[in-house]
N, C-alpha and C positions, 0 to 999 in steps of 0.2 A: 736934539734929535733922539728919539727913542731907539734903543737897540732891539733887534729882532730876537725874541726869546728863543726861537728855534736854534740859534747859534750860540746860546749861552748854556753852559753846563756847570752846575755847582758841584764842588768837591766837598764832601762831608765825610769825615772819618766815622768810626763806629762809637763815638761818644754818645752817652744816653740821650743827651739833648738833641742830637742829630738824628737818632734812630727812633725817637718817640713818634707814636702814630699821629699825634697832633701836629708835629712838625712836618711829617711826610704829607699829611692831608693838606696843610696850608700851602706847601710848595706845589703840590699837584693843582690846587685851586688857582694859584697864581700863574701856573703854566711853565714852571721851571723844569728843565731837564736835570737829571742827576747822574753822575758817574757812580756805578756800583763800586763800593770799596770793599775789598776782601777783609775778612775778620782781622787780620793783622799783617800788614805789608809795610814795613818801615821805609821801603824805597819811595813810597808815595806820601809818607807822613812828613811834611815839611819840618816840623819841630824835631822829629827823631833823627833826620839825616843831616840837619844843619845847625839849628839854634841850640839844641841841647848839648851836642858835642862841643860847640864853641864855649858855652858856659862852663861845662864840666872841665874842660882843659884849663880854664882860668882858675877854677876853684880847687883843683887837685892838690891835696896835701894841706889845705887850710882848715883849721878848726874855728868854729864860731861859738861865741858865748851864748847867743840866743837867736831866735828866728828873725827878730828885727835886724840884727847884724847881717844875717845871711841874705835876707830880702834886699837890704841896702846894697850889698855887694853885687848881687845878681842884677839889680836895676842899673848899677854903675857899669857893669859889663855890657849890658844891652845898649846903653847909651853910647858906648864907644864904637859900636859897630856902625860902619859908614853906610850911606845909602847905596853905594856901588856894591857892597857886600850883599845887601838885601836883594838888589837887582839880579846879581849873579845867582843867588840861591833860588830866586823865583824862576829864573830862566832854566835852571837845572830841574826844578820841580815840574815845569811845563814839559820839558823834554822827557822826563820820566813818565809823565801821564800820556804823552803822545805815544811813547813806546808801548805802554800798557794797553792803550786803546787799539793800537795796531795788532798786538798779540791777541787780544780778545776777538777782534774782527777775524783774524786768521783761524782761531779756534772755532768760531761760529760757522765759518765757511766749511771747515773740515768736517764738522758734525752734520752738515746738511747733505 
């Protein structure tokens, strides 16, 4: 069963690949809706409010000989995060987006 594209909203941060005109054009042609993402809002950036802090707390105070050792340690940390942890992070991310959309709607109504 195909999903109704009117009910699907893509979240893209302001990474260059996400903001490139070719990317935007392709998403428009395919009919996807997008949530406008403020220039920098860490509350909506999944990696910023969850994954990076989890990794940083595990790495705090450790010195690495080289980039290979650091990458290995980071991958090990990511591998230890349980699926429930990711589910909870995603649920928080959805809640934050819902709150943002409600606030945006309120602002739009107040400007009208």
